[in-house]
C-alpha positions as CSV (number, residue, x, y, z in Angstrom):
1,X,2.6,-21.0,-32.6
2,X,3.4,-18.6,-30.2
3,X,7.0,-18.7,-29.7
4,X,7.6,-15.1,-28.7
5,X,10.2,-14.0,-26.3
6,X,7.5,-11.0,-25.3
7,X,4.3,-12.0,-26.5
8,X,4.3,-11.2,-29.9
9,X,3.3,-13.4,-32.7
10,X,4.1,-12.8,-36.4
11,X,1.7,-12.8,-39.4
12,X,4.1,-13.9,-42.3
13,X,2.5,-13.0,-45.8
14,X,2.9,-16.0,-48.5
15,X,5.8,-15.1,-50.9
16,X,3.1,-15.0,-53.9
17,X,1.1,-12.2,-52.1
18,X,4.5,-10.2,-51.6
19,X,4.5,-6.7,-53.6
20,X,7.1,-6.1,-56.5
21,X,10.4,-4.5,-55.8
22,X,10.1,-0.5,-56.0
23,X,12.0,2.1,-54.9
24,X,9.3,3.7,-52.4
25,X,9.6,0.5,-49.9
26,X,12.0,-2.2,-49.2
27,X,11.4,-5.0,-51.5
28,X,10.3,-8.5,-50.3
29,X,12.2,-11.4,-50.8
30,X,11.6,-13.8,-53.7
31,X,11.6,-17.1,-51.9
32,X,14.4,-17.7,-49.6
33,X,16.8,-16.0,-51.9
34,X,18.8,-13.0,-50.4
35,X,17.9,-9.6,-52.6
36,X,20.6,-8.1,-54.8
37,X,22.6,-5.2,-52.5
38,X,21.7,-2.5,-55.5
39,X,18.3,-2.9,-54.9
40,X,18.2,-2.1,-51.1
41,X,18.5,1.6,-50.6
42,X,19.0,2.8,-46.8
43,X,16.6,5.6,-47.7
44,X,13.8,3.6,-48.8
45,X,14.2,1.1,-45.6
46,X,14.3,4.0,-43.3
47,X,11.1,5.3,-44.9
48,X,9.3,2.2,-44.6
49,X,10.3,1.8,-41.0
50,X,9.5,5.2,-40.1
51,X,6.0,4.1,-38.7
52,X,7.8,1.5,-36.5
53,X,10.8,3.6,-35.3
54,X,10.3,5.8,-32.5
55,X,11.0,9.8,-32.1
56,X,14.4,10.1,-31.8
57,X,15.3,6.4,-33.3
58,X,18.1,6.3,-36.0
59,X,19.0,3.3,-38.3
60,X,22.8,3.2,-37.7
61,X,22.9,0.1,-40.0
62,X,21.2,-3.0,-41.4
63,X,21.8,-6.4,-43.6
64,X,19.7,-8.5,-45.2
65,X,20.1,-12.0,-43.0
66,X,18.6,-15.6,-42.3
67,X,17.4,-16.0,-38.9
68,X,19.0,-19.5,-37.9
69,X,18.2,-22.0,-35.0
70,X,14.4,-22.1,-35.3
71,X,12.1,-23.8,-38.0
72,X,11.6,-22.8,-40.6
73,X,14.5,-20.3,-41.2
74,X,13.3,-16.8,-42.0
75,X,14.9,-14.3,-44.5
76,X,14.8,-11.0,-43.4
77,X,16.6,-7.8,-42.3
78,X,19.0,-7.4,-39.2
79,X,18.8,-3.6,-38.2
80,X,20.6,-1.9,-35.6
81,X,19.4,1.6,-34.2
82,X,20.6,3.2,-31.2
83,X,18.1,1.9,-29.1
84,X,18.0,-1.6,-30.1
85,X,18.5,-4.4,-32.5
86,X,15.9,-5.9,-34.5
87,X,15.4,-8.6,-37.0
88,X,12.2,-8.2,-39.2
89,X,11.2,-11.0,-41.4
90,X,10.6,-10.8,-44.7
91,X,6.4,-9.6,-45.5
92,X,6.4,-8.7,-42.0
93,X,5.3,-5.2,-41.1
94,X,5.8,-3.9,-37.4
95,X,2.2,-2.3,-36.4
96,X,1.9,1.3,-35.7
97,X,-0.4,0.8,-32.7
98,X,2.5,-1.4,-30.7
99,X,5.8,-0.2,-32.5
100,X,7.5,-0.9,-28.9
101,X,7.4,-4.5,-29.1
102,X,8.3,-7.2,-31.3
103,X,9.6,-11.2,-30.9
104,X,12.8,-10.0,-32.4
105,X,13.5,-6.7,-30.9
106,X,16.6,-6.8,-28.5
107,X,17.0,-3.2,-26.7
108,X,20.8,-2.6,-26.5
109,X,20.7,-2.9,-22.3
110,X,19.3,-6.6,-22.7
111,X,22.2,-7.7,-25.0
112,X,24.3,-10.0,-22.8
113,X,27.0,-11.0,-25.0
114,X,27.4,-10.6,-28.8
115,X,29.5,-13.4,-30.9
116,X,30.4,-13.3,-34.5
117,X,31.1,-16.7,-36.4
118,X,33.3,-17.2,-39.4
119,X,34.2,-21.2,-40.2
120,X,36.0,-22.4,-37.1
121,X,36.2,-19.0,-35.7
122,X,33.9,-17.9,-33.0
123,X,34.9,-14.8,-31.0
124,X,33.0,-12.9,-28.4
125,X,32.5,-9.0,-29.3
126,X,32.7,-6.5,-26.0
127,X,31.8,-2.7,-26.3
128,X,35.1,-1.2,-28.2
129,X,36.0,-4.8,-29.8
130,X,37.4,-4.6,-33.4
131,X,36.2,-7.4,-35.7
132,X,39.3,-8.7,-38.0
133,X,37.1,-10.6,-40.4
134,X,33.5,-10.9,-42.3
135,X,30.8,-12.7,-40.3
136,X,29.1,-15.7,-41.6
137,X,26.8,-15.5,-38.6
138,X,26.2,-13.7,-35.4
139,X,24.8,-14.6,-32.2
140,X,23.1,-12.3,-29.5
141,X,22.3,-13.5,-26.4
142,X,19.8,-11.6,-24.3
143,X,19.7,-11.3,-20.8
144,X,16.2,-12.5,-20.9
145,X,17.3,-16.0,-22.0
146,X,16.5,-15.3,-25.5
147,X,19.0,-16.2,-28.1
148,X,18.9,-14.7,-31.9
149,X,20.8,-16.0,-34.5
150,X,21.5,-14.6,-37.8
151,X,23.2,-16.0,-41.0
152,X,24.6,-13.8,-43.9
153,X,25.0,-15.4,-47.2
154,X,28.0,-14.6,-49.1
155,X,26.6,-12.7,-52.3
156,X,28.3,-9.7,-52.2
157,X,26.9,-8.7,-49.2
158,X,29.7,-9.3,-47.0
159,X,30.5,-5.4,-46.3
160,X,26.5,-5.0,-45.0
161,X,27.2,-8.0,-42.6
162,X,30.7,-6.7,-41.3
163,X,28.9,-2.8,-41.0
164,X,25.7,-4.1,-39.0
165,X,28.1,-6.0,-36.6
166,X,30.3,-3.3,-36.3
167,X,27.4,-1.2,-35.4
168,X,25.9,-3.3,-33.0
169,X,29.2,-3.2,-31.0
170,X,29.7,0.5,-31.2
171,X,26.3,1.2,-30.1
172,X,26.6,-0.8,-26.9
173,X,29.4,1.0,-26.2
174,X,27.8,4.5,-26.6
175,X,24.4,3.7,-25.4
176,X,23.3,5.5,-22.3
177,X,20.2,4.0,-20.3
178,X,19.4,7.7,-19.4
179,X,19.5,9.0,-23.0
180,X,17.3,5.9,-24.0
181,X,15.0,6.6,-21.3
182,X,14.5,10.2,-21.8
183,X,13.7,9.6,-25.8
184,X,11.5,6.7,-24.9
185,X,9.2,8.7,-22.8
186,X,8.8,11.6,-25.4
187,X,8.1,9.0,-27.8
188,X,5.4,7.1,-25.9
189,X,3.6,10.4,-25.0
190,X,3.6,10.7,-29.0
191,X,1.6,7.7,-29.1
192,X,-0.6,8.9,-26.4
193,X,-4.2,9.5,-27.2
194,X,-4.9,13.1,-28.0
195,X,-3.2,15.9,-26.2
196,X,-4.8,15.2,-22.7
197,X,-3.3,13.3,-19.7
198,X,-3.4,9.5,-20.2
199,X,-5.1,7.8,-17.2
200,X,-2.5,5.3,-15.3
201,X,-4.3,1.7,-15.8
202,X,-3.7,1.6,-12.0
203,X,-2.7,4.0,-9.0
204,X,0.9,4.6,-9.4
205,X,0.8,6.0,-5.5
206,X,2.3,9.3,-6.1
207,X,-0.5,11.5,-4.7
208,X,-1.9,11.3,-1.1
209,X,-5.2,10.5,-3.0
210,X,-4.0,7.2,-4.2
211,X,-2.9,5.9,-0.8
212,X,-5.9,7.2,0.9
213,X,-7.9,5.2,-1.4
214,X,-6.1,2.1,-0.9
215,X,-5.8,2.6,2.7
216,X,-9.6,2.9,2.7
217,X,-9.7,-0.4,0.1
218,X,-8.0,-2.6,2.8
219,X,-10.1,-1.4,5.6
220,X,-7.0,-0.7,7.7
221,X,-8.5,1.4,10.7
222,X,-5.9,2.9,13.0
223,X,-3.8,3.8,10.3
224,X,-3.3,7.0,8.3
225,X,-1.1,8.8,5.5
226,X,1.9,10.4,6.7
227,X,3.4,13.3,4.8
228,X,6.7,13.4,6.6
229,X,8.2,12.3,3.6
230,X,6.9,14.6,0.9
231,X,10.1,16.2,0.1
232,X,12.4,13.4,0.7
233,X,14.2,14.4,3.3
234,X,13.6,11.8,5.5
235,X,14.5,9.1,3.2
236,X,15.1,9.5,-0.5
237,X,14.7,5.6,-1.1
238,X,11.0,5.7,0.5
239,X,7.7,7.2,-1.3
240,X,6.4,10.7,-0.9
241,X,3.6,8.7,1.4
242,X,3.4,5.8,3.3
243,X,1.1,4.5,6.0
244,X,1.7,4.8,9.8
245,X,-0.4,4.3,13.2
246,X,-2.8,7.0,13.6
247,X,-1.9,8.4,17.0
248,X,1.9,8.6,16.0
249,X,2.6,12.6,14.8
250,X,4.5,13.2,11.9
251,X,7.2,14.6,14.2
252,X,7.6,11.4,16.1
253,X,7.8,9.5,12.8
254,X,10.8,11.6,11.5
255,X,12.6,11.0,14.9
256,X,11.8,7.2,14.9
257,X,12.9,6.7,11.1
258,X,16.4,8.2,11.8
259,X,17.4,5.2,13.9
260,X,16.7,2.8,11.0
261,X,19.1,2.1,8.1
262,X,18.8,4.6,5.2
263,X,15.8,6.2,7.4
264,X,13.3,3.1,6.4
265,X,11.4,3.0,9.7
266,X,8.2,0.7,10.6
267,X,5.3,1.2,8.3
268,X,2.3,-1.0,7.2
269,X,2.5,-3.0,3.9
270,X,-0.9,-4.8,4.4
271,X,-3.9,-5.1,6.8
272,X,-5.2,-8.5,7.1
273,X,-9.2,-8.5,7.4
274,X,-9.2,-10.4,10.4
275,X,-7.2,-7.8,12.2
276,X,-3.5,-8.8,11.8
277,X,-1.1,-5.8,10.2
278,X,1.9,-6.9,8.4
279,X,4.7,-4.2,8.4
280,X,8.0,-3.8,7.1
281,X,11.3,-1.7,8.2
282,X,15.2,-1.6,7.6
283,X,17.4,-2.7,10.3
284,X,17.9,-0.8,13.6
285,X,20.9,1.8,13.2
286,X,22.5,0.7,16.3
287,X,25.1,3.3,16.3
288,X,22.1,6.0,17.0
289,X,21.6,7.3,20.4
290,X,17.7,7.4,20.8
291,X,15.9,9.2,23.9
292,X,13.4,7.5,25.8
293,X,11.0,9.0,23.6
294,X,12.5,8.2,20.5
295,X,12.3,4.5,21.8
296,X,9.0,4.7,23.0
297,X,7.7,6.2,19.5
298,X,9.7,3.1,17.7
299,X,8.0,0.5,20.0
300,X,5.0,1.8,19.4
301,X,5.3,2.0,15.7
302,X,6.4,-1.9,15.8
303,X,3.3,-3.0,17.9
304,X,0.8,-1.0,15.7
305,X,-1.7,-1.0,18.7
306,X,-1.4,-4.7,19.3
307,X,-0.5,-6.8,22.3
308,X,1.2,-9.4,20.3
309,X,4.1,-8.6,18.3
310,X,6.6,-10.8,15.9
311,X,9.6,-9.5,14.1
312,X,10.6,-11.4,11.5
313,X,14.5,-11.7,10.3
314,X,13.6,-12.0,6.8
315,X,17.7,-12.5,5.9
316,X,17.7,-15.9,7.8
317,X,17.1,-19.0,5.6
318,X,17.1,-16.8,2.4
319,X,20.0,-16.4,0.0
320,X,22.2,-13.2,0.0
321,X,22.5,-10.9,-3.3
322,X,25.5,-12.6,-4.6
323,X,23.7,-16.0,-3.9
324,X,21.0,-14.7,-6.2
325,X,22.8,-13.3,-8.9
326,X,25.4,-16.3,-9.1
327,X,22.2,-19.0,-9.4
328,X,20.7,-16.8,-12.1
329,X,24.1,-16.6,-14.1
330,X,24.5,-20.2,-14.2
331,X,20.8,-20.9,-14.5
332,X,21.1,-18.7,-17.8
333,X,24.4,-20.4,-19.2
334,X,22.5,-23.8,-18.7
335,X,19.4,-23.2,-20.8
336,X,20.7,-21.3,-23.9
337,X,20.9,-23.4,-26.6
338,X,24.6,-23.9,-27.0
339,X,24.9,-24.9,-23.3
340,X,28.0,-27.4,-23.2
341,X,25.9,-29.7,-20.6
342,X,25.8,-32.9,-21.9
343,X,21.8,-34.1,-21.7
344,X,22.3,-36.6,-19.2
345,X,24.2,-34.3,-17.0
346,X,21.6,-31.7,-17.6
347,X,19.3,-32.2,-14.3
348,X,22.2,-32.5,-11.8
349,X,23.6,-29.3,-13.2
350,X,19.9,-27.6,-12.8
351,X,20.2,-28.4,-9.3
352,X,23.8,-27.3,-9.2
353,X,22.8,-23.8,-10.2
354,X,20.6,-23.6,-6.6
355,X,18.1,-21.3,-8.4
356,X,15.1,-23.6,-7.6
357,X,16.5,-24.1,-4.0
358,X,16.1,-20.4,-3.5
359,X,12.5,-20.2,-4.9
360,X,11.9,-23.1,-2.5
361,X,13.3,-21.2,0.3
362,X,11.2,-17.9,-0.5
363,X,7.7,-20.0,-0.7
364,X,8.5,-21.8,2.6
365,X,9.5,-18.7,4.3
366,X,6.3,-16.7,3.0
367,X,4.0,-19.6,3.9
368,X,5.3,-19.4,7.5
369,X,4.6,-15.9,7.6
370,X,1.4,-16.3,6.0
371,X,0.9,-18.7,9.1
372,X,1.9,-15.9,11.3
373,X,-0.4,-13.6,10.3
374,X,-3.5,-15.6,10.2
375,X,-3.2,-17.4,13.4
376,X,-3.6,-14.6,15.8
377,X,-4.4,-10.7,15.5
378,X,-0.8,-9.3,16.0
379,X,1.9,-7.3,14.4
380,X,3.9,-9.2,12.1
381,X,7.2,-7.1,11.0
382,X,9.5,-7.8,8.5
383,X,12.8,-6.5,9.0
384,X,15.9,-6.5,6.7
385,X,18.8,-4.6,6.7
386,X,18.3,-2.7,3.9
387,X,14.4,-3.4,3.5
388,X,14.5,-3.1,-0.3
389,X,14.7,-6.7,-1.5
390,X,13.9,-9.4,0.5
391,X,11.1,-7.6,2.5
392,X,9.3,-6.9,-0.8
393,X,9.6,-10.5,-2.2
394,X,8.2,-11.9,1.2
395,X,5.7,-9.3,1.6
396,X,4.5,-9.6,-2.0
397,X,4.0,-13.4,-1.9
398,X,2.7,-13.0,1.5
399,X,-0.4,-11.2,0.1
400,X,-0.6,-13.3,-2.8
401,X,-1.2,-16.2,-0.5
402,X,-3.7,-14.7,1.9
403,X,-5.6,-11.9,0.1
404,X,-7.7,-13.2,-3.3
405,X,-7.5,-9.4,-4.7
406,X,-4.0,-9.5,-5.2
407,X,-4.4,-12.4,-7.5
408,X,-6.5,-10.4,-9.9
409,X,-4.8,-8.6,-13.0
410,X,-5.4,-5.1,-11.4
411,X,-4.6,-6.3,-7.8
412,X,-1.2,-7.8,-8.9
413,X,-0.1,-5.0,-10.9
414,X,-1.1,-2.9,-7.9
415,X,1.1,-5.1,-5.4
416,X,4.1,-4.6,-7.3
417,X,3.9,-1.1,-8.0
418,X,3.3,-0.4,-4.1
419,X,5.7,-3.3,-2.8
420,X,8.2,-3.0,-5.0
421,X,8.3,0.3,-7.4
422,X,7.0,2.9,-4.7
423,X,9.0,1.0,-2.0
424,X,12.2,2.1,-3.6
425,X,13.7,-1.4,-4.8
426,X,16.7,-0.9,-6.6
427,X,15.9,-1.9,-10.0
428,X,18.7,-0.5,-11.6
429,X,21.0,-1.5,-9.6
430,X,20.1,-4.9,-9.2
431,X,19.8,-5.4,-13.0
432,X,23.1,-4.0,-13.6
433,X,22.6,-0.5,-14.7
434,X,24.9,1.3,-12.8
435,X,27.8,-0.9,-13.0
436,X,27.9,-1.4,-9.1
437,X,28.7,-5.0,-7.5
438,X,25.5,-5.4,-6.3
439,X,23.7,-6.9,-9.4
440,X,20.9,-9.5,-8.4
441,X,17.7,-10.1,-10.2
442,X,15.5,-10.3,-6.8
443,X,12.4,-9.3,-9.0
444,X,13.0,-11.8,-11.1
445,X,13.3,-14.7,-8.3
446,X,9.8,-13.1,-7.0
447,X,8.2,-13.7,-10.6
448,X,9.2,-17.1,-10.5
449,X,8.0,-17.8,-7.3
450,X,4.7,-16.4,-8.7
451,X,4.9,-18.6,-11.5
452,X,5.1,-21.7,-9.1
453,X,1.9,-20.5,-7.2
454,X,0.4,-20.2,-10.4
455,X,1.2,-23.7,-11.3
456,X,-0.3,-25.3,-8.3
457,X,-3.2,-22.9,-7.8
458,X,-4.3,-22.2,-11.4
459,X,-7.9,-21.4,-10.8
460,X,-7.1,-18.7,-7.9
461,X,-5.2,-16.4,-10.4
462,X,-6.5,-14.0,-12.9
463,X,-3.5,-13.5,-15.2
464,X,-1.4,-16.1,-16.9
465,X,1.9,-17.4,-17.4
466,X,2.0,-14.9,-20.4
467,X,1.6,-12.0,-18.1
468,X,4.1,-13.1,-16.1
469,X,6.5,-13.6,-19.1
470,X,5.7,-9.8,-20.4
471,X,6.4,-8.5,-17.3
472,X,9.5,-10.7,-16.8
473,X,10.9,-9.2,-20.3
474,X,9.8,-5.6,-19.5
475,X,12.4,-5.2,-17.0
476,X,15.0,-5.1,-19.8
477,X,13.1,-2.7,-21.9
478,X,14.0,1.1,-21.2
479,X,10.6,2.5,-22.5
480,X,9.3,3.9,-19.0
481,X,10.9,4.9,-15.9
482,X,9.3,2.1,-13.8
483,X,12.2,-0.4,-14.3
484,X,15.0,2.1,-15.1
485,X,15.5,4.0,-11.4
486,X,15.9,2.9,-8.0
487,X,13.8,5.3,-6.3
488,X,10.7,7.4,-6.5
489,X,12.7,10.4,-5.9
490,X,15.4,9.4,-8.9
491,X,12.0,8.9,-11.2
492,X,10.6,12.2,-10.3
493,X,13.9,13.9,-11.2
494,X,14.4,12.2,-14.1
495,X,11.0,13.0,-15.6
496,X,11.3,16.5,-14.7
497,X,8.9,16.6,-12.1
498,X,11.4,18.4,-9.5
499,X,15.0,19.2,-9.7
500,X,16.2,18.0,-6.2
501,X,14.3,16.5,-3.2
502,X,13.9,19.8,-1.1
503,X,11.7,21.2,-3.9
504,X,7.7,20.3,-4.3
505,X,7.0,17.4,-6.3
506,X,4.3,17.9,-8.8
507,X,3.0,14.5,-10.5
508,X,1.3,14.6,-14.2
509,X,2.2,16.8,-16.9
510,X,5.7,18.0,-17.2
511,X,7.7,20.3,-19.7
512,X,10.5,18.6,-21.8
513,X,13.5,20.8,-22.4
514,X,12.2,22.0,-25.8
515,X,8.9,23.1,-24.5
516,X,6.7,20.2,-25.4
517,X,4.3,18.6,-22.9
518,X,5.1,15.0,-21.7
519,X,2.8,12.6,-19.9
520,X,5.4,11.4,-17.2
521,X,2.4,9.1,-15.8
522,X,3.6,6.8,-18.3
523,X,4.4,3.1,-16.9
524,X,5.3,-0.2,-17.5
525,X,1.9,-1.1,-16.8
526,X,0.6,0.7,-20.4
527,X,0.6,-2.7,-22.2
528,X,-1.4,-1.2,-25.0
529,X,1.5,0.5,-26.3
530,X,3.7,-2.6,-26.6
531,X,1.0,-5.2,-27.0
532,X,-2.1,-5.4,-29.3
533,X,-5.6,-6.4,-28.1
534,X,-5.3,-10.2,-28.8
535,X,-2.0,-10.2,-27.0
536,X,-3.5,-8.5,-23.9
537,X,-6.4,-10.9,-23.9
538,X,-3.6,-13.6,-23.3
539,X,-2.9,-12.0,-20.1
540,X,-5.9,-13.1,-18.9
541,X,-6.2,-16.8,-17.3
542,X,-8.9,-18.7,-18.8
543,X,-9.1,-21.3,-15.8
544,X,-9.6,-18.5,-13.5
545,X,-12.9,-18.7,-11.1
546,X,-13.9,-15.2,-10.1
547,X,-15.8,-16.6,-7.0
548,X,-12.7,-16.8,-5.1
549,X,-12.1,-13.0,-5.2
550,X,-15.6,-12.1,-3.5
551,X,-15.7,-9.1,-1.2
552,X,-16.7,-10.9,1.6
553,X,-13.9,-13.5,1.0
554,X,-13.1,-12.8,4.9
555,X,-15.4,-11.8,7.6
556,X,-14.1,-8.6,9.3
557,X,-14.8,-10.4,12.6
558,X,-13.9,-13.7,13.6
559,X,-13.6,-14.4,17.2
560,X,-13.3,-18.1,16.8
561,X,-10.8,-18.4,14.6
562,X,-8.3,-14.9,14.9
563,X,-7.7,-14.4,18.8
564,X,-5.5,-12.0,20.2
565,X,-2.1,-12.9,21.5
566,X,-0.9,-13.0,25.1
567,X,-0.5,-9.5,26.9
568,X,2.5,-7.9,25.8
569,X,3.9,-10.7,23.9
570,X,7.1,-10.2,22.0
571,X,8.5,-12.9,19.7
572,X,11.2,-13.3,16.8
573,X,10.9,-15.5,14.1
574,X,14.0,-17.1,12.8
575,X,15.1,-20.2,11.6
576,X,11.5,-21.7,11.3
577,X,10.8,-21.1,15.1
578,X,9.4,-18.8,17.6
579,X,11.7,-17.3,20.2
580,X,10.2,-14.9,22.9
581,X,11.9,-11.4,23.1
582,X,12.7,-9.6,26.1
583,X,12.4,-6.4,24.3
584,X,11.8,-4.8,20.8
585,X,14.5,-2.3,20.6
586,X,18.3,-3.1,21.0
587,X,19.2,0.3,22.6
588,X,17.9,-0.3,26.4
589,X,20.2,-2.7,28.0
590,X,23.7,-2.3,27.8
591,X,26.4,-0.3,25.6
592,X,27.7,-3.7,24.2
593,X,24.3,-4.0,22.2
594,X,24.8,-0.9,20.3
595,X,27.2,-3.1,18.0
596,X,25.1,-5.9,17.5
597,X,22.8,-6.2,14.2
598,X,19.3,-7.2,14.0
599,X,19.6,-10.6,15.3
600,X,20.9,-9.2,19.0
601,X,19.2,-12.0,21.0
602,X,20.2,-15.9,21.1
603,X,18.1,-17.8,19.4
604,X,16.1,-21.4,20.3
605,X,17.2,-24.3,18.6
606,X,14.9,-24.9,15.5
607,X,12.0,-26.5,16.5
608,X,11.1,-30.0,15.1
609,X,7.2,-29.2,14.7
610,X,6.1,-27.4,12.0
611,X,5.2,-23.6,12.3
612,X,1.4,-24.4,12.1
613,X,1.8,-27.1,15.0
614,X,3.4,-23.9,17.3
615,X,0.4,-21.5,16.6
616,X,-2.8,-23.7,15.9
617,X,-1.8,-26.9,17.4
618,X,-2.7,-28.6,14.2
619,X,-1.8,-31.9,12.8
620,X,1.8,-31.9,10.9
621,X,0.1,-32.3,7.7
622,X,-2.8,-29.5,6.5
623,X,-4.9,-32.5,4.9
624,X,-6.5,-33.1,8.1
625,X,-8.0,-29.7,9.0
626,X,-9.7,-26.7,6.8
627,X,-7.3,-23.7,5.9
628,X,-8.2,-20.2,7.2
629,X,-10.7,-18.7,4.2
630,X,-8.6,-17.0,1.6
631,X,-5.1,-18.8,2.6
632,X,-3.1,-20.7,0.2
633,X,-0.1,-22.9,1.3
634,X,2.0,-24.1,-1.7
635,X,4.0,-27.2,-1.8
636,X,7.6,-26.9,-1.8
637,X,9.1,-30.1,-1.5
638,X,11.2,-32.1,-4.5
639,X,9.3,-32.0,-7.6
640,X,6.5,-29.6,-6.3
641,X,9.0,-26.7,-7.3
642,X,9.3,-27.0,-11.3
643,X,11.7,-25.1,-14.0
644,X,9.7,-22.4,-15.5
645,X,10.4,-23.8,-19.3
646,X,8.0,-21.1,-21.1
647,X,10.6,-18.4,-19.8
648,X,14.2,-20.2,-19.3
649,X,14.3,-22.5,-22.3
650,X,12.4,-20.3,-24.9
651,X,15.3,-20.6,-27.3
652,X,14.7,-24.2,-27.5
653,X,11.7,-24.4,-29.6
654,X,11.2,-28.2,-29.0
655,X,10.9,-27.8,-25.5
656,X,8.0,-25.6,-25.8
657,X,5.4,-27.6,-27.8
658,X,2.4,-28.1,-25.5
659,X,3.2,-25.1,-23.4
660,X,1.5,-22.3,-24.9
661,X,-1.7,-23.2,-26.5
662,X,-4.5,-21.2,-24.6
663,X,-7.4,-22.2,-27.0
664,X,-8.9,-25.3,-28.6
665,X,-7.6,-23.7,-31.9
666,X,-4.0,-23.6,-30.3
667,X,-4.3,-27.0,-28.6
668,X,-5.3,-28.6,-31.9
669,X,-2.3,-26.9,-33.8
670,X,-0.2,-28.1,-31.3
671,X,-1.4,-31.6,-31.3
672,X,-0.9,-31.7,-35.3
673,X,2.6,-30.6,-34.5
674,X,3.3,-33.4,-32.2
675,X,1.5,-35.9,-34.2
676,X,4.1,-34.9,-37.1
677,X,7.0,-35.2,-35.3
678,X,5.9,-38.6,-33.7
679,X,5.4,-39.7,-37.5
680,X,8.9,-38.6,-38.4
681,X,10.5,-40.3,-35.3
682,X,8.4,-43.5,-35.5
683,X,10.7,-46.1,-37.4
684,X,9.0,-47.3,-40.6
685,X,7.9,-50.8,-40.1
686,X,7.9,-53.2,-43.1
687,X,4.4,-55.0,-44.0
């Protein structure tokens, strides 16, 4: 059965087929007995693991152990390297084709907590801690909700158990994400085919051609690719290229962007086939002093050629970074197998984490924005103070709700690359890699929202839950720069493509310090370096209907449905209601407005009508009328929002039964397992 944390399944050879012990390779266990320590030599172990180790990866310590907590308990070897902690079951060989992935691999940066147990003593080991007893068992808690529990038998192996435990403690203290990442890039280049460039699975949006191709694919007339940030001198958090209205000059773009926080001015995220445009930008830098020409350029960019403009305050009704982080910590503590919450209190404790409330709020906000985009031909501008968190989340969800091509495997990966990676979402900071206090897994909140959509509309998505799970776990694996840097500028600087943002940036091959050519194009989307073909096939949803992604899913002209808004109408969408605006920019009236944030105008009371009522005059329930072509509107009330058990409860195998089968044979296997459990639990009745 597929219990894996990262899509990996083990083929364990039967004991009778195991080779005899020798000196050229590690010796297999006989039955469940631990091997004699004298028969295990580090040299032969390292020799056998050479095919699975990465260049630059060193084995620091190892010890025979017994994986506990799951049935059946598996004997094997616990290994600590300078990159990861891994458990290799007896008789299992790591594939040379996919050496970067294993169900029992824990990268050092993924380890949240390490505990040692001996008798009644149980201590948590922090980097730099000293262990004062021989551990009988260690527990490795992963940030990705996995738990690895390894027991050590007292058969003369106590020194090895102590050594491997302390090696993990010291490796965590000495590990550097920068060093790990650099080593992994070179190692992945060694895994590439031949000496030539490895073509990215999707466009990485590092060249003008990539952006031109994507713009053409969206059919966004009236927009062009701007090169004003090619040297990252407008904003280091923005990509080198982005889309701006064709009639706006780059000199105007440069001046206009200077009046937004972090230089993140308005730019196109997505063009709706019906004519509307979805834009995103940072908050107004109200302390600036723009000229009349600057204000005119800002307004022109916000309007994007439309007479109807809606500014969406994305921070309203959505959680802040601290809220997301606290909810995720509570959820992780609740879902681990050693949670102290009683079974009858578990659901109320889940509600108390507020994680599902935040998922619900995000889906509701995205649904409202989708209505705004499809109900009129207009410009819809997502505005967030920093433009690097909630804007990316909402923009991505809106495109998933409106664009069938975004629900394909290729389209979804392209969407994440564009709206998260290229747009400068601070992955490293949000996942705690910088030690700053701004840790918050906003991207994981987004993946949970996507999983909710997949459950409600299973035939609309080409990718499966297993793909989402693989992507969820990839954020903690430092094998590429995709999730290990905060901005495109930092990724390019780390990979050696340029030394400063004032120098010309050249994507493609680069020279490593030792003169060897490395392929800096490798990204998280190179799944075949971590997963075999059988596992990648599980990324595809067998229930997907390709007819839902027809190229003609939405006619380019729909005069009877999408109509222009009122002349020169400006709106603020906040708290579920539209309020009229007198102006788009906060600088025109009185100087007192300069100290006010993006919420500079008073809001009307929240309307009792739904947004659909306000926009289309529709009944309060959607069932009474047809939805616009291609639009999905998810449910977000009560039990319609569910817990992602496959992800969050992966450490509880009894919960996973019935969740993972994708084939008839898989269903038959799980059915047999359920029948066996039922037989064991059913009381025997005397004849």
